[in-house]
Backbone as JSON, one array per atom type, in Angstrom:
{
  "sequence": "MGRTDLSPVSVDSTTVRPHHDAAGMRVGKHRKQALGGAAQKQETARRQGADRRNRADRASVEASGADASSA",
  "N": [[33.42, -32.56, -4.64], [30.12, -33.09, -3.42], [27.0, -32.1, -4.84], [24.0, -30.3, -4.05], [20.72, -30.72, -5.11], [18.74, -28.12, -5.68], [16.44, -27.57, -7.06], [13.77, -28.48, -6.41], [13.19, -26.86, -4.28], [11.48, -24.28, -2.61], [11.21, -21.03, -1.44], [9.4, -18.91, 0.55], [9.36, -15.5, 0.71], [8.12, -14.11, 2.75], [8.35, -15.68, 4.95], [10.98, -15.51, 5.49], [11.68, -12.96, 6.23], [11.47, -11.45, 9.27], [8.99, -9.75, 11.26], [9.44, -6.34, 12.23], [9.07, -5.91, 14.98], [9.33, -8.47, 16.02], [11.97, -8.9, 15.49], [13.23, -7.34, 17.28], [13.62, -4.65, 16.78], [14.37, -1.31, 17.45], [12.86, 1.8, 17.62], [13.58, 5.13, 17.54], [12.4, 8.19, 19.1], [12.49, 10.42, 17.35], [12.62, 9.21, 14.79], [10.23, 7.8, 14.83], [8.38, 9.89, 14.85], [8.97, 11.0, 12.36], [8.22, 8.91, 10.66], [5.49, 8.82, 11.23], [4.69, 11.33, 10.25], [5.25, 10.97, 7.53], [3.43, 8.96, 6.94], [1.02, 10.34, 7.29], [1.21, 12.23, 5.21], [1.13, 10.52, 3.02], [-1.43, 9.42, 3.28], [-3.0, 11.72, 2.94], [-2.36, 12.35, 0.28], [-3.42, 10.07, -0.94], [-6.14, 10.37, -0.41], [-6.66, 12.75, -1.82], [-6.19, 11.9, -4.41], [-8.26, 10.04, -4.66], [-10.43, 11.75, -4.47], [-10.1, 13.24, -6.84], [-10.48, 11.21, -8.74], [-13.13, 10.52, -8.19], [-14.44, 12.91, -8.84], [-13.9, 13.01, -11.57], [-15.24, 10.72, -12.41], [-17.89, 11.44, -11.81], [-18.2, 13.59, -13.55], [-18.0, 12.32, -16.04], [-20.26, 10.72, -16.0], [-22.28, 12.66, -15.85], [-21.85, 13.92, -18.3], [-22.53, 11.92, -20.05], [-25.18, 11.78, -19.76], [-26.4, 9.95, -18.19], [-28.54, 8.67, -15.67], [-28.86, 8.15, -12.23], [-31.15, 6.93, -11.29], [-32.01, 5.45, -13.4], [-30.53, 3.23, -13.53]],
  "CA": [[32.39, -32.34, -3.65], [28.76, -33.36, -3.87], [26.13, -30.92, -5.03], [22.62, -30.49, -3.64], [19.76, -30.27, -6.12], [17.79, -27.18, -5.05], [15.33, -27.28, -7.96], [12.44, -28.64, -5.81], [13.09, -26.02, -3.09], [10.83, -22.99, -2.79], [11.25, -20.26, -0.2], [8.5, -17.77, 0.55], [10.09, -14.4, 1.34], [7.44, -13.65, 3.97], [8.83, -16.49, 6.07], [12.39, -15.21, 5.68], [11.82, -11.64, 6.86], [10.63, -11.3, 10.46], [8.42, -8.44, 11.54], [10.42, -5.54, 12.97], [8.89, -6.13, 16.42], [9.87, -9.79, 16.33], [13.42, -8.82, 15.36], [13.74, -6.51, 18.36], [13.97, -3.33, 16.26], [14.01, -0.19, 18.32], [12.66, 3.03, 16.85], [13.7, 6.3, 18.39], [11.29, 9.15, 19.07], [12.6, 11.24, 16.13], [12.27, 8.39, 13.63], [8.8, 7.49, 14.95], [7.67, 11.09, 14.42], [9.17, 11.14, 10.91], [7.38, 7.9, 10.02], [4.11, 9.27, 11.39], [4.48, 12.43, 9.31], [5.23, 10.41, 6.18], [2.16, 8.24, 6.79], [-0.02, 11.35, 7.13], [1.34, 12.79, 3.86], [0.68, 9.5, 2.09], [-2.89, 9.32, 3.4], [-3.54, 12.93, 2.32], [-2.22, 12.18, -1.17], [-4.37, 9.03, -1.36], [-7.49, 10.97, -0.39], [-6.76, 13.71, -2.92], [-6.3, 11.11, -5.63], [-9.61, 9.47, -4.69], [-11.34, 12.87, -4.77], [-9.98, 13.54, -8.27], [-11.12, 10.13, -9.49], [-14.58, 10.63, -7.99], [-14.92, 14.05, -9.63], [-13.83, 12.62, -12.98], [-16.33, 9.76, -12.64], [-19.15, 12.19, -11.82], [-18.24, 14.4, -14.77], [-18.26, 11.45, -17.2], [-21.66, 10.3, -15.9], [-23.1, 13.8, -16.23], [-21.67, 14.17, -19.73], [-23.21, 10.87, -20.83], [-26.62, 11.93, -19.57], [-26.9, 8.83, -17.39], [-29.25, 9.03, -14.45], [-28.7, 7.09, -11.24], [-32.42, 6.23, -11.11], [-32.26, 4.58, -14.55], [-29.66, 2.06, -13.42]],
  "C": [[31.03, -32.63, -4.26], [27.96, -32.08, -3.98], [24.72, -31.28, -4.61], [21.71, -29.93, -4.72], [18.71, -29.41, -5.42], [16.59, -26.88, -5.93], [13.96, -27.51, -7.32], [12.21, -27.72, -4.61], [12.43, -24.69, -3.45], [10.82, -22.28, -1.45], [10.34, -19.06, -0.36], [9.18, -16.65, 1.33], [9.41, -13.91, 2.61], [7.88, -14.47, 5.16], [10.29, -16.18, 6.39], [12.58, -13.92, 6.45], [10.92, -11.54, 8.08], [10.07, -9.89, 10.56], [9.4, -7.65, 12.39], [10.28, -5.7, 14.48], [9.51, -7.46, 16.84], [11.39, -9.77, 16.3], [14.05, -7.96, 16.44], [14.16, -5.12, 17.91], [13.51, -2.25, 17.23], [13.95, 1.07, 17.48], [12.68, 4.2, 17.82], [12.54, 7.26, 18.18], [11.31, 9.97, 17.77], [12.16, 10.45, 14.91], [10.77, 8.05, 13.66], [7.96, 8.68, 14.49], [7.78, 11.27, 12.91], [8.29, 10.13, 10.16], [5.9, 8.28, 10.1], [3.77, 10.39, 10.42], [4.4, 11.93, 7.88], [3.92, 9.67, 5.93], [1.0, 9.22, 6.58], [0.02, 11.95, 5.73], [0.82, 11.79, 2.83], [-0.84, 9.38, 2.11], [-3.56, 10.53, 2.75], [-3.49, 12.82, 0.8], [-3.21, 11.14, -1.7], [-5.78, 9.59, -1.42], [-7.68, 11.95, -1.54], [-6.9, 12.99, -4.24], [-7.69, 10.51, -5.77], [-10.63, 10.56, -5.02], [-11.31, 13.2, -6.26], [-10.67, 12.47, -9.11], [-12.64, 10.22, -9.38], [-15.16, 11.78, -8.8], [-14.93, 13.7, -11.11], [-14.95, 11.65, -13.32], [-17.67, 10.48, -12.72], [-19.29, 12.99, -13.11], [-18.55, 13.52, -15.98], [-19.7, 10.95, -17.18], [-22.58, 11.43, -16.32], [-23.02, 14.08, -17.72], [-22.4, 13.14, -20.57], [-24.72, 10.98, -20.71], [-27.22, 10.79, -18.78], [-27.53, 9.36, -16.1], [-29.15, 7.86, -13.49], [-30.0, 6.3, -11.09], [-32.71, 5.27, -12.28], [-31.44, 3.31, -14.5], [-30.37, 0.87, -12.81]]
}
């Protein structure tokens, strides 16, 4: 049997996977609520992480004696 040389072939995975709406995916009420709750938890965790980073940045600036007006 003949073989096909696939070495010049490149496939972008974003073109292979359709969006769930395009694929006709149906999400039930329970799953939609669970996904919404998970998204809220993730956003809360992201905000808390940003707050911690901001506090750490402020503390390092204060410790160095840097002044915002001198920048």
